C-alpha positions in Angstrom: -29.4 22.4 1.9 -30.3 26.0 4.1 -26.3 27.0 3.9 -26.3 26.6 0.1 -29.6 28.0 -1.0 -27.8 30.8 -2.2 -26.3 28.6 -5.0 -29.1 26.5 -5.6 -31.2 27.5 -8.5 -31.5 28.6 -12.1 -29.6 26.1 -14.5 -29.2 23.3 -11.7 -25.9 22.8 -14.4 -24.3 21.7 -10.9 -25.8 18.2 -10.7 -24.8 17.1 -13.9 -21.4 18.9 -13.2 -20.6 16.8 -10.1 -22.0 13.9 -12.3 -18.8 15.2 -14.4 -17.0 15.7 -12.4 -17.3 12.0 -10.4 -16.5 10.6 -14.0 -13.5 12.5 -15.0 -11.8 11.4 -11.6 -12.4 8.1 -12.0 -10.1 8.6 -14.5 -6.8 8.2 -12.6 -9.1 6.9 -9.6 -12.0 3.9 -11.2 -13.3 3.7 -7.8 -15.1 6.9 -8.6 -17.3 5.2 -10.9 -18.9 3.7 -7.9 -20.3 7.0 -6.4 -21.0 8.3 -9.6 -23.3 5.3 -9.2 -24.7 6.1 -6.3 -25.2 9.5 -6.9 -26.8 9.0 -10.5 -29.4 6.3 -8.5 -29.9 8.8 -6.4 -31.2 12.1 -8.4 -32.5 9.8 -10.7 -35.3 11.8 -11.2 -33.1 15.1 -11.4 -30.3 15.1 -13.6 -31.7 15.9 -17.2 -30.4 12.2 -18.8 -30.1 13.8 -22.4 -27.7 17.1 -21.6 -25.7 14.5 -19.3 -25.3 12.3 -21.9 -23.7 14.8 -24.7 -21.0 15.8 -21.8 -20.1 12.3 -21.0 -19.9 11.7 -24.7 -17.7 14.4 -25.5 -15.5 13.7 -22.8 -15.1 10.1 -24.1 -14.3 11.7 -27.2 -11.5 14.0 -26.0 -10.5 11.1 -23.6 -9.8 8.9 -27.2 -8.1 12.1 -28.6 -6.0 12.2 -25.4 -4.4 9.0 -25.8 -3.8 8.6 -29.6 0.6 8.3 -29.9 0.8 7.4 -26.3 1.6 3.7 -26.4 5.1 5.3 -28.1 8.0 2.8 -28.3 10.9 5.1 -29.4 11.4 8.0 -31.1 13.7 8.8 -34.1 12.7 12.1 -35.4 13.7 16.3 -35.7 11.6 17.3 -32.0 11.4 20.9 -30.4 12.5 21.6 -27.3 9.7 23.3 -25.1 11.0 23.5 -21.8 14.8 23.3 -20.1 15.0 22.2 -16.5 18.8 23.0 -15.5 20.5 20.8 -12.9 24.2 20.7 -11.3 25.5 18.3 -13.6 23.1 18.1 -16.6 20.1 19.9 -18.1 16.9 18.4 -18.6 14.7 18.9 -22.1 11.2 18.6 -22.2 10.5 17.9 -26.2 7.1 17.8 -28.1 6.4 15.0 -30.3 2.8 13.9 -31.3 1.4 16.0 -28.9 2.6 14.6 -26.4 5.8 15.5 -24.2 8.9 13.8 -22.8 11.9 14.6 -20.7 15.4 14.6 -22.1 18.6 14.5 -19.9 21.9 16.3 -21.8 24.8 18.5 -21.3 24.8 20.0 -24.1 23.3 23.9 -23.9 20.1 23.5 -26.2 17.4 26.8 -25.7 13.4 26.7 -25.6 12.1 26.6 -29.0 15.5 24.7 -30.5 14.8 21.7 -33.1 16.9 18.9 -32.0 17.2 15.2 -33.7 16.3 12.2 -31.3 16.5 9.1 -31.4 16.3 6.8 -28.5 13.7 4.5 -26.4 10.8 5.8 -24.5 11.0 5.2 -20.9 7.2 5.3 -19.2 7.4 7.1 -15.9 5.9 4.1 -13.8 3.1 4.4 -10.1 4.0 4.7 -6.6 6.6 2.1 -6.1 6.6 3.2 -2.0 3.3 2.5 -0.3 1.0 6.5 -0.3 4.4 7.6 -1.8 5.7 9.6 -4.6 3.0 9.0 -8.1 6.1 9.6 -11.3 3.9 8.4 -13.8 0.7 10.6 -12.6 3.1 13.3 -11.4 4.2 14.2 -14.9 1.2 12.7 -17.2 -1.0 15.4 -15.2 1.6 18.3 -17.3 1.1 16.0 -20.4 4.3 14.3 -20.2 4.4 10.2 -20.9 8.6 9.4 -19.9 11.7 9.4 -20.2 14.0 8.9 -23.2 16.9 6.6 -22.8 18.8 8.5 -26.0 21.2 6.7 -28.4 22.2 9.9 -30.6 20.9 13.9 -29.5 21.8 16.5 -31.4 21.4 20.3 -32.3 18.9 20.5 -35.9 18.4 24.5 -36.0 17.4 27.8 -33.6 13.4 27.7 -33.8 10.5 29.5 -31.9 8.4 29.0 -29.4 5.6 30.4 -27.3 8.1 30.4 -24.3 10.7 31.0 -25.9 10.1 35.4 -24.3 9.1 33.9 -20.8 12.5 31.8 -20.9 14.4 35.2 -21.9 12.4 37.0 -18.8 13.8 34.3 -16.9 17.5 34.5 -17.9 17.3 38.3 -17.7 15.6 38.3 -14.0 16.6 35.4 -11.8 20.5 36.0 -11.6 19.2 39.4 -9.8 16.7 38.0 -7.8 16.4 35.7 -4.2 14.8 31.9 -5.8 11.9 32.5 -3.9 10.8 35.5 -6.1 11.0 33.0 -9.2 8.7 30.6 -7.6 6.4 33.3 -6.7 6.6 35.1 -10.1 6.8 32.4 -12.8 5.3 29.4 -11.1 8.8 27.4 -10.9 10.6 26.6 -8.3 13.8 27.1 -8.1 14.5 27.5 -4.8 17.4 25.5 -1.9 16.7 22.7 -0.4 16.1 24.5 3.2 13.2 26.8 1.7 11.6 23.8 -0.6 11.2 22.5 3.3 10.0 25.7 5.0 7.7 26.9 2.0 6.3 22.7 1.5 5.9 22.3 5.5 3.0 25.7 5.1 2.1 24.8 1.9 2.3 28.0 0.6 4.1 28.0 -2.8 1.0 25.1 -3.2 -1.9 26.6 -2.2 -0.3 29.9 -4.6 0.4 27.6 -8.0 -2.5 25.6 -7.9 -5.4 27.6 -6.9 -3.9 31.2 -8.3 -4.4 32.8 -5.1 -1.7 35.3 -5.5 -3.1 36.7 -9.1 -6.4 37.1 -8.0 -5.5 38.6 -4.7 -3.2 41.5 -7.2 -6.1 42.1 -9.6 -8.1 42.9 -7.3 -5.6 45.4 -5.8 -6.1 46.8 -9.1 -9.7 47.2 -9.6 -9.6 48.3 -6.1 -7.5 51.3 -7.2 -9.3 51.7 -10.8 -12.1 52.2 -8.6 -10.7 54.9 -6.7 -9.9 56.3 -9.8 -13.2 56.3 -11.3 -12.3 53.9 -14.3 -15.0 53.1 -16.6 -16.6 49.6 -16.2 -15.9 48.5 -20.2 -11.8 49.7 -19.3 -11.6 47.6 -16.3 -13.0 44.2 -17.9 -10.5 44.9 -20.7 -7.6 45.4 -18.5 -8.4 42.8 -15.9 -8.4 40.2 -18.9 -5.2 41.6 -19.8 -3.4 40.8 -16.2 -4.6 37.2 -16.6 -3.2 37.0 -19.6 -0.3 38.0 -18.6 0.4 36.1 -15.2 -0.9 33.4 -17.5 1.3 33.3 -19.5 4.8 34.5 -17.0 3.1 31.2 -15.4 3.0 28.9 -18.2 -0.3 28.4 -18.1 -0.7 26.8 -14.6 -4.1 25.8 -14.4 -4.9 28.4 -11.2 -4.3 31.1 -13.5 -5.8 29.7 -16.9 -9.0 29.0 -14.2 -9.4 32.3 -13.1 -8.3 34.0 -16.6 -11.5 31.7 -17.8 -13.7 32.7 -15.1 -12.8 36.2 -15.8 -14.1 35.7 -19.4 -17.2 33.4 -18.3 -19.0 35.9 -16.2 -18.6 38.8 -18.8 -20.4 36.6 -21.1 -22.8 35.9 -18.3 -22.9 39.6 -18.0 -23.4 40.1 -21.2 -26.1 37.7 -22.4 -28.0 37.0 -18.9 -27.5 33.7 -18.7 -28.0 33.7 -14.8 -25.9 30.7 -14.5 -25.1 30.2 -10.6 -21.4 30.4 -9.0 -21.8 26.5 -9.0 -22.9 26.7 -12.6 -20.0 28.6 -13.5 -17.5 26.8 -11.4 -18.5 23.2 -13.1 -18.6 25.0 -16.5 -14.8 26.2 -16.5 -13.7 22.7 -15.0 -15.5 21.2 -18.4 -13.5 23.5 -20.5 -10.4 23.0 -19.1 -10.6 19.6 -19.4 -11.6 19.4 -22.3 -8.6 22.1 -23.9 -6.1 20.0 -21.6 -7.2 16.3 -20.7 -4.0 15.9 -18.6 -5.0 18.1 -15.9 -7.1 15.4 -15.3 -4.5 13.4 -13.3 -3.9 16.8 -11.6 -4.4 16.5 -7.8 -4.1 20.2 -7.7 -7.0 21.1 -10.3 -9.4 18.5 -7.8 -8.1 20.4 -4.6 -8.7 23.5 -6.7 -12.3 23.0 -7.1 -13.4 21.1 -3.9 -11.8 24.2 -1.9 -14.4 26.5 -4.0 -16.9 24.2 -3.8 -16.9 24.4 0.1 -16.2 27.7 0.0 -19.1 27.9 -1.8 -21.9 26.0 0.0 -20.5 27.3 3.5 -20.8 31.3 2.9 -23.7 31.7 5.0 -21.0 30.4 7.6 -18.8 33.4 7.5 -20.1 35.8 5.7 -21.5 37.3 8.9 -17.9 37.7 10.2 -15.8 40.3 8.6 -11.9 41.2 9.3 -9.3 38.3 10.6 -12.7 36.2 12.2 -13.7 35.7 8.5 -10.9 34.9 7.1 -10.0 31.9 10.2 -12.9 30.1 9.7 -12.3 30.4 5.9 -9.1 28.7 6.2 -10.1 26.7 8.5 -12.5 25.5 6.0 -9.6 25.4 3.2 -7.4 23.0 5.7 -10.0 20.6 6.5 -10.5 19.9 2.5 -7.2 19.8 2.1 -6.7 17.6 5.2 -6.6 14.4 2.8 -3.9 15.5 0.7 -1.3 17.3 2.6 -1.7 15.2 5.7 -1.0 17.2 8.7 -2.3 19.3 11.3 -0.3 22.7 12.4 -2.9 25.1 15.0 -0.4 27.7 15.0 -0.1 27.9 11.0 -4.1 27.4 11.0 -4.3 30.5 13.2 -1.7 32.5 11.6 -2.9 31.5 7.8 -4.8 34.3 7.2 -1.7 36.7 8.0 0.3 35.2 6.5 -1.6 35.1 3.0 -2.3 38.9 3.2 1.3 38.8 3.7 2.2 37.4 1.1 -0.1 38.1 -1.8 -1.1 41.8 -1.3 3.2 42.4 -0.3 5.3 40.1 -1.0 4.1 39.2 -4.7 3.5 42.5 -5.8 7.0 43.8 -5.2 8.1 40.6 -6.4 6.4 41.1 -9.7 7.9 45.1 -9.6 11.6 43.8 -9.3 11.7 41.6 -11.7 10.3 44.4 -14.4 12.3 47.3 -12.7 16.3 47.2 -12.6 18.2 48.2 -10.0 18.6 47.2 -6.5 15.8 45.5 -4.7 16.5 46.3 -0.6 13.3 46.4 0.4 12.1 43.5 -0.9 15.0 42.0 -0.2 14.9 42.9 3.5 10.6 41.9 3.3 11.8 38.1 2.8 14.5 37.9 4.7 12.2 39.0 7.7 9.3 36.5 6.5 11.7 33.5 5.9 13.0 34.0 9.6 9.8 34.3 11.5 8.6 31.7 9.6 11.9 29.3 10.3 11.0 30.4 13.8 7.6 29.2 13.7 8.5 26.2 11.8 10.5 25.2 14.6 8.4 26.0 17.8 5.0 24.8 16.1 3.5 21.1 16.8 2.5 19.1 13.4 0.6 16.5 14.0 1.0 14.1 10.7 -2.0 11.9 9.8 -1.7 8.5 8.0 -2.6 8.3 4.3 -6.0 7.6 3.2 -7.1 5.1 1.2 -9.6 5.6 -1.8 -12.6 4.5 0.3 -11.8 6.3 3.6 -11.3 8.7 1.2 -14.6 9.1 0.1 -15.9 8.5 3.4 -14.4 11.3 5.2 -15.9 14.1 2.2 -19.0 12.4 2.2 -19.0 12.9 6.2 -17.3 16.5 6.3 -20.4 17.2 3.8 -22.5 15.8 6.8 -21.3 18.2 9.1 -21.2 21.7 6.9 -24.9 20.5 6.4 -25.4 20.8 10.0 -28.0 23.5 11.9 -27.5 23.7 15.4 -24.1 23.7 17.4 -24.4 20.3 19.4 -24.9 18.7 15.8 -22.1 20.3 13.9 -19.8 19.1 17.6 -21.1 15.5 16.9 -21.2 15.2 13.0 -17.2 16.9 13.3 -16.6 14.0 16.5 -17.4 11.2 13.9 -15.4 12.8 10.9 -12.5 12.8 13.2 -12.7 9.1 13.7 -12.1 8.0 10.4 -8.6 9.3 10.9 -8.2 7.6 14.1 -9.4 4.9 11.9 -7.2 4.7 9.6 -4.4 4.9 12.2 -5.1 1.5 13.7 -5.9 0.1 11.4 -2.8 0.5 10.0 -0.6 0.1 13.4 -2.4 -2.3 15.2 -4.0 -5.2 12.6 -0.6 -6.4 11.6 1.4 -8.6 13.9 4.5 -6.9 12.4 6.0 -6.1 8.9 9.2 -5.2 7.2 9.4 -3.2 4.5 12.1 -2.6 2.3 11.4 0.6 0.3 11.9 1.4 -3.3 13.7 4.5 -2.8 16.1 3.8 -6.2 19.8 3.7 -6.2 20.1 3.5 -2.3 18.9 1.7 0.9 15.6 2.6 3.8 14.2 -0.4 5.8 11.3 -0.2 7.7 10.5 -2.4 10.6 6.9 -2.2 12.4 5.6 -4.0 15.8 2.7 -3.3 18.4 5.6 -2.3 20.5 8.3 -0.9 18.1 9.1 1.0 15.5 12.5 0.9 13.4 14.3 2.4 10.5 17.6 1.2 8.6 18.9 3.7 6.2 17.1 6.7 5.1 17.5 7.3 1.6 14.9 9.6 -0.8 10.7 9.0 -0.1 12.1 7.2 3.7 9.8 11.2 5.3 7.1 11.1 3.4 6.9 7.2 3.5 6.4 7.6 7.8 4.6 10.6 7.4 2.1 9.0 5.2 2.5 5.6 7.6 1.4 7.5 10.4 4.2 7.2 12.0 4.6 9.9 14.5 7.8 8.7 16.4 10.7 6.1 16.0 12.5 3.8 18.7 15.5 3.6 16.7 17.5 4.7 13.6 20.0 3.0 12.2 22.2 4.6 9.8 25.0 1.5 8.7 27.1 4.0 7.4 27.6 7.5 6.0 27.0 7.4 2.0 24.3 9.4 1.0 22.6 6.7 -0.4 21.7 5.4 3.1 21.5 9.1 5.0 20.0 11.2 2.8 16.9 12.3 4.5 18.3 11.6 8.4 17.4 14.8 9.1 14.5 15.0 7.4 13.1 12.3 9.9 14.5 13.4 12.5 13.3 16.5 12.4 10.4 16.2 10.8 8.6 12.8 12.3 11.6 12.0 15.9 13.9 9.2 16.5 14.8 8.6 20.5 18.1 7.3 19.0 20.3 6.8 15.9 23.1 4.3 15.9 25.7 4.4 13.7 29.3 2.3 13.1 31.8 3.6 15.3 34.4 3.5 12.4 32.7 6.4 10.4 32.2 10.6 9.7 29.1 11.0 9.9 26.5 14.0 10.6 26.1 15.9 13.5 22.3 14.5 14.3 20.4 16.3 17.0 19.3 13.1 18.7 20.9 11.2 21.2 23.3 8.2 18.8 24.6 5.4 19.8 27.8 3.9 18.7 26.9 0.3 17.4 29.3 -2.1 18.4 29.6 -5.8 17.4 28.2 -7.8 20.1 26.5 -5.4 21.2 22.2 -6.0 21.7 19.6 -3.1 21.0 16.4 -4.2 22.6 13.5 -2.0 21.2 10.2 -3.4 22.6 9.2 -7.1 21.6 12.4 -6.9 19.1 16.1 -7.4 19.5 19.0 -6.0 17.4 22.1 -8.0 17.5 25.1 -5.6 16.2 27.4 -8.8 14.7 29.7 -6.0 13.0 31.5 -4.3 12.3 34.6 -5.9 13.5 37.7 -3.7 13.3 38.4 -0.5 10.9 38.3 -1.3 7.6 39.6 1.3 5.0 36.4 2.0 3.1 33.0 3.2 4.6 31.1 0.2 2.7 33.2 -2.0 4.7 32.9 -0.5 7.9 28.7 -0.8 7.9 26.3 -2.0 10.5 25.8 -5.5 10.1 22.4 -6.3 12.1 20.9 -9.5 13.1 17.1 -9.4 14.4 13.9 -12.1 15.0 10.8 -11.2 14.0 7.9 -13.4 14.4 9.8 -16.5 14.3 12.3 -15.2 11.3 15.7 -14.1 11.2 16.6 -11.0 9.2 20.3 -10.2 8.5 20.8 -6.7 7.1 24.2 -6.1 5.9 24.5 -2.8 5.2 27.0 -1.8 2.0 29.9 -4.8 3.2 32.0 -6.6 1.1 33.9 -10.0 0.2 36.1 -9.7 3.3 33.9 -8.6 5.7 31.9 -11.2 5.1 34.4 -14.2 5.2 35.4 -11.8 9.0 32.0 -12.6 9.8 31.8 -16.4 9.0 34.8 -17.1 10.5 33.8 -15.3 13.7 29.8 -16.2 14.0 29.7 -19.5 11.8 26.3 -20.7 11.9 25.0 -18.1 13.6 24.7 -16.2 10.7 21.9 -18.4 9.1 19.0 -15.9 8.9 15.6 -16.6 6.6 15.8 -13.1 5.1 19.0 -11.5 3.8 19.2 -7.8 2.6 22.0 -8.3 0.2 24.6 -5.9 0.7 26.1 -3.0 -1.6 22.5 -3.4 -3.9 23.4 -6.8 -5.6 27.1 -5.6 -6.5 29.7 -7.8 -7.3 32.2 -6.8 -5.0 30.1 -8.6 -2.0 27.6 -12.4 -1.9 30.5 -14.5 -2.0 29.7 -18.2 -2.4 31.5 -19.2 0.9 28.8 -16.3 2.6 26.0 -17.5 1.0 26.3 -20.8 2.0 26.4 -20.2 5.9 23.3 -17.5 5.8 21.4 -20.2 3.7 18.6 -17.4 3.4 15.1 -18.4 1.8 14.5 -15.2 0.6 17.4 -12.3 -0.6 15.9 -8.5 -1.2 18.2 -6.7 -3.1 17.6 -2.5 -2.8 18.9 -1.1 -6.6 17.7 1.7 -8.7 16.2 1.1 -11.8 18.1 1.2 -15.2 20.7 2.9 -13.1 24.4 3.8 -13.8 26.4 0.9 -12.1 24.4 -2.3 -14.0 23.5 -3.6 -10.8 22.5 -6.2 -9.3 25.8 -8.1 -11.2 25.1 -11.2 -13.2 27.3 -12.9 -10.8 25.0 -12.3 -7.5 22.1 -13.2 -9.3 23.9 -16.7 -9.9 25.5 -17.2 -6.8 21.5 -16.7 -5.1 20.0 -19.1 -7.8 22.8 -21.3 -6.9 21.7 -22.2 -3.0 18.1 -21.7 -4.5 17.2 -18.4 -2.9 13.9 -16.7 -3.7 15.4 -12.8 -4.6 13.2 -9.8 -4.6 14.0 -6.5 -6.5 13.2 -2.9 -6.0 14.0 -2.3 -9.1 11.2 -4.9 -10.5 8.8 -5.4 -7.9 8.9 -1.7 -6.2 8.6 -1.4 -2.2 8.7 -5.6 -1.0 6.3 -5.9 2.0 6.6 -9.1 4.2 3.5 -8.6 6.9 2.8 -11.1 9.8 -0.6 -11.4 11.0 -1.5 -14.3 12.9 0.0 -17.6 11.7 0.9 -16.7 8.4 3.4 -14.4 6.8 2.5 -12.6 3.2 4.8 -11.1 1.3 3.7 -7.8 -1.2 5.1 -5.9 -4.0 3.6 -2.4 -5.2 4.6 -2.7 -9.0 2.8 -6.4 -10.0 0.7 -6.7 -6.8 2.0 -9.7 -6.2 1.0 -12.0 -2.6 2.4 -14.6 -1.5 0.9 -16.7 1.2 3.9 -18.7 2.8 
């Protein structure tokens, strides 16, 4: 423990602190209870059990209070609006009801603080339905938002005042005159266009700032330096710092990063005033505990734990970098931050790591302070615009030129092994020892890649992308995606897919092609296959026109293009129709074709259409899936990709009845989440992500 002796002394509250941290994480990740048990056994002689018992009791009591009212099925009351988010065609209201929040979508103009009469059903957000994908439930739960309201009635009652009313007015006054990135910097709210979102997401700049509060910390540090040079007395400096943190907390809507900084400053002053002599680690865990007791929903925030992991790591490794100075010191710190965040960011960009200290200095010391000033000073801010445009240009160039290695998402067990090995690496004393342990750590990701790619013979994923289509097919020699709606890119990167052999785009509708450009740019595609009668975007990769009768070879798989047979009047009917044999099962993918196209396919191919698995056309609409078509295809299984509570009321009852008549087993993404068919040896296994059902066939 040589590298962390400076922190392990005095009260040693960090011992109980690590136990509490594991307990708190277990509310969202129950597997952490195993880690907690092992930790308690190992340190049983050093833990102050009475003190730990008191803390555990208070945490559990706070959890029970937090759970009050969470089983709400319907709201039929006057509620207050606490936040408003504007979208292209609607507004999303966040309302407060019985100490919890809910989302309501409306076209009416409602302001923060207004009271509205609301009658509607509560629809809870769902857990992740794409493997290693976006988890709407925990994402909104960490903001104390429990669900969305299906509205029966919504009407304005009266104007009111809310704590955030003034902040909203400030935002309205300054937002129209600023670049979107300024609002994101200052207010902690993302107003970026899609291009800027992709740029800053890839660099993790906004995430680093908003999660850790780094921007606020650097600005306060600059102000403290200025007060030092002007010989401001210590008491005044402390008051100014507290005031600035308070203001920044407010304009950032009490984001956890800035709240942590405020509490840290308060506790530091108390520690100094009463000579408590708490170590940095002790203070860190006490602040974490206080934050959870104040806002228990932060337990479900990935950002909270990433922040504390970063700070704990930098504290425990201080002896590794404190003897260096300038850029080299910040580079070593940046490397530690990247390694800590790696299981969450799942990307390694060597050039970005090298430049990260300079990027942080530029953003926090120049762009952020100027953005703050520009929001409260009228007039044209040409200098700031020039600096932001120049920064965006440089970052865009780096983003295009930088090699990025996307790593697969780790499961819970592998992630715990990673952090255990990470600590093991940090405790190395000699350089050779450090390199050996680092090699062992790297092997964790290597194993994860192999386990995802090479254990199964083949797998077919019907992704739950909402009201759209995305199918991913992988074998040991072929990786293919058919269509690409929302969530497709993240799935590929989290799944450890570095390159696709083919991307089939059945037709040009947005619900089939939305993320095609992202996949080509961020993942890479050898060839894009499109139909000959539709108008697509221009793709910066080789494009193949798929004609009926054409065979496309991909490793051990051969895709047969069955349609379109001719030019039809609609984009849906011009969809590519594909057939492929996988491990003895024949799959038929039909895009959004209608009954006329189905009739033409039957006339052309007849019994050759017979398939084991059918991807039902057009999300289960009654414009497709004719009885004559199903009688020829004779599928054993049918998959319908459809969004929950969609406005078209897909799948239609007629379609479901047709499939039922022919005794077809139906899987729906709106009910089952992502649907996976895995082949393992002589077995095939159907899996669904919502109800976790598994069926051996």
